[in-house]
C-alpha positions as CSV (number, residue, x, y, z in Angstrom):
1,X,-2.4,180.6,-0.6
2,X,-1.4,178.9,-3.9
3,X,-3.7,179.3,-6.9
4,X,-3.2,177.7,-10.3
5,X,-4.9,178.5,-13.6
6,X,-4.5,177.0,-17.0
7,X,-2.9,179.5,-19.3
8,X,-2.2,177.7,-22.6
9,X,-2.4,174.2,-24.1
10,X,-0.8,173.0,-27.3
11,X,0.0,169.6,-28.9
12,X,3.1,168.8,-26.9
13,X,3.2,171.4,-24.1
14,X,1.0,173.4,-21.8
15,X,1.4,176.2,-19.3
16,X,-0.2,177.2,-16.0
17,X,-0.1,180.5,-14.1
18,X,0.8,180.0,-10.5
19,X,0.0,182.8,-8.0
20,X,1.2,182.7,-4.3
21,X,0.2,184.9,-1.4
22,X,3.8,184.9,0.1
23,X,7.1,184.3,-1.7
24,X,7.9,180.6,-1.7
25,X,9.4,177.7,-3.6
26,X,6.9,175.9,-5.8
27,X,7.2,172.5,-7.5
28,X,4.7,171.7,-10.3
29,X,4.2,168.6,-12.4
30,X,1.7,167.2,-14.9
31,X,0.6,163.6,-14.7
32,X,-1.8,161.5,-16.9
33,X,-5.3,162.3,-15.8
34,X,-6.1,158.7,-15.0
35,X,-3.4,158.5,-12.4
36,X,-4.0,158.9,-8.7
37,X,-2.9,162.3,-7.2
38,X,0.8,162.3,-6.6
39,X,2.7,162.3,-3.3
40,X,4.8,165.2,-2.3
41,X,8.0,163.3,-3.1
42,X,6.8,162.7,-6.7
43,X,6.2,166.4,-7.3
44,X,9.5,167.3,-5.7
45,X,11.4,165.4,-8.4
46,X,11.1,168.4,-10.6
47,X,13.2,171.6,-10.1
48,X,11.5,174.1,-7.9
49,X,10.8,177.7,-8.9
50,X,10.9,180.6,-6.5
51,X,7.8,182.7,-7.0
52,X,7.3,186.1,-5.4
53,X,3.8,186.7,-6.5
54,X,2.9,185.1,-9.9
55,X,4.8,183.1,-12.5
56,X,4.1,180.9,-15.5
57,X,5.1,177.2,-15.4
58,X,5.6,175.3,-18.6
59,X,5.2,171.5,-19.1
60,X,7.0,170.3,-22.1
61,X,7.3,167.0,-24.0
62,X,3.7,166.0,-23.5
63,X,1.8,163.6,-25.7
64,X,-0.7,165.0,-28.2
65,X,-4.4,164.3,-27.6
66,X,-3.9,163.3,-24.0
67,X,-5.7,164.4,-20.8
68,X,-3.4,165.5,-17.9
69,X,-3.8,166.9,-14.4
70,X,-1.3,169.4,-13.1
71,X,-0.5,169.7,-9.4
72,X,1.7,172.1,-7.4
73,X,3.3,172.0,-4.0
74,X,4.9,174.9,-2.1
75,X,7.3,175.5,0.8
76,X,8.4,178.7,2.4
77,X,12.1,179.7,2.2
78,X,12.4,178.2,5.7
79,X,11.0,174.8,4.4
80,X,7.6,175.2,6.0
81,X,5.2,173.0,3.9
82,X,1.9,174.2,2.4
83,X,-1.1,173.5,4.8
84,X,-3.6,172.0,2.4
85,X,-3.5,168.8,0.3
86,X,-1.9,168.6,-3.1
87,X,-5.2,167.6,-4.6
88,X,-6.6,171.1,-3.9
89,X,-4.1,172.5,-6.5
90,X,-5.3,170.2,-9.3
91,X,-5.9,171.6,-12.8
92,X,-7.1,169.5,-15.6
93,X,-6.2,170.0,-19.3
94,X,-5.8,168.1,-22.5
95,X,-3.2,168.6,-25.1
96,X,-4.4,169.3,-28.7
97,X,-4.2,166.7,-31.4
98,X,-1.4,166.9,-33.9
99,X,1.8,165.3,-35.1
100,X,5.3,166.7,-35.3
101,X,8.4,165.9,-37.3
102,X,11.9,165.8,-35.6
103,X,12.7,169.1,-37.2
104,X,9.6,170.8,-35.9
105,X,10.3,169.6,-32.3
106,X,14.0,170.6,-32.6
107,X,12.9,174.1,-33.8
108,X,10.3,174.4,-31.0
109,X,12.5,173.3,-28.1
110,X,16.0,173.8,-29.6
111,X,17.3,171.1,-27.2
112,X,16.8,167.8,-29.0
């Protein structure tokens, strides 16, 4: 099983807690809430995380005051896909309102 819970939401980022019943590779991505649920190939565009039991996944560079839906997809180390639809992993969240200067974003992410 793969379960997802919203952990934190801020102005330009949010995090989810992903818990798995067996160690596996997990791909998670956030999409605007008004979009259709993604296909597996869309989620697999992000880098996978190997999760043994539970791990936090962070979504960065989001737009303030925006509704999102996060989805995850998992595969066993032998590439066996998860047995239920991606839509079953859906978690809705909204980023908080706010504005940021270039300096604040640079300080927060240290990568701009």
